[in-house]
N, C-alpha and C positions, 0 to 999 in steps of 0.2 A: 278792719285795723290788723296790721301785722305785729305779732308778738317777736320782738328782735332781743338778742343777748349780745353784749358790747364786751369785748375782750381787749384788754389792753393793760400793759403794766403802770402807765403813767396815769394817775386819777384825772389829771386836768385833760387829757385826751379821751378818756371815757366819758367824761361831762360834755366834752365839747361834741363829741359822736351822738350823745344822747339828746341834745339841745337840737342838733340836726335832724335827727329822726323824729323827735317828739314835736317839733314846730311843723314837720309835715303830716302830723296826725298817726305816726306809728306809736308803739307801746314799747317800752325798752322795760321787759319784764326781769332782767338780772343783768350782772355784770361780773367779770371774773378779771384777775389782775396777773394770770399765768395760765398756761397750757393745762397744768393738772385740775386747776380749778374750774376751767372752760369745760373740760370732760364731766367732771362731776355735777356741774350746773345743767349741761346740756342734757344729761339722762335723767335729771329731777325735772327740769322745766319745758323740755322739748320745744324748744323755740321754733319760730317757722323761718328764721333766718339768723344766721351770726355773722357780726363783724370781727376779724380778729388780727390782730398785729402780728407780724412775724418774729420781731426780736423780742424776747419775754426771759426774765428768769426762770428756772426750775425747771420748765419744760417750754420749747419755743413752739410758734404757730403751727408751723409745717408738721411738726410731730403729733400736736394735738389735733390737726385736721385729719392726718392719717388715722387716729383713732376713734374720732368723731365718726369717720366715712365708713370705718369697720363696723360700727356700731348701727350706723343709718345710712346706707348708701344714698338715700334720696335727700340728704341734709343739703340746706342752701348755705353755703359760706363765701364770703367776701373777705380776701385778705386784705389787709392795709399795712404798709411799710413806708418809712422815710427812705429806704435802700430800695430803689426801684431798678436792680439789678436785673438783668435779662435772665439768668440762670435761676435766681428766686422766684421770679415770675412764672419760669416753665416749671419749677420744682411743684409750686403750689398748685398749677394748673393740673400737672399729672396725677398730684396727690387728690385731686377733688374739689378744688376751688373752683367757684362759678363765675368770679370776677376779682379782680385786683384794682385796687384804688392806692395811689402814691400819695404820701403826706409830704407838705403839707396838705392837709383835708380842705377840697372845695366842696362846698354843701350840695351843689348842682349835680358835681361828678358821682358823689355819694348817692345821692336820691335817683340819680340816671340807673345805678347799678341795682339799688334796691328795687325799685320799680319794674327794673327789665325781669328780674328772677323771680318777683310775685306776681308778676304779669298784671301791673294794676293798670 
């Protein structure tokens, strides 16, 4: 069972993502509502995988991704965003994201990405 952190500024999106993951047998060990909180919780909880929204207040997901990757180059991060812009996807991948899922989230696509990274 994978330990996962869900990062999104929208509480309903965190709840939706958590439901997708837990229904598939994964454990959501923590949640964060912005990039700063994500970094603090990553260091504290050391999740196996992170789902990270890009557009958030205080610190966006790409900046948080870069700082998490500095602390743990082996971090497994899947970026999630309603804005599937090519440049944003490329920046996320260049910054260390292992996959990118476009909102609205489809459970099967999320789980495909998670399973591929965790080699389930």
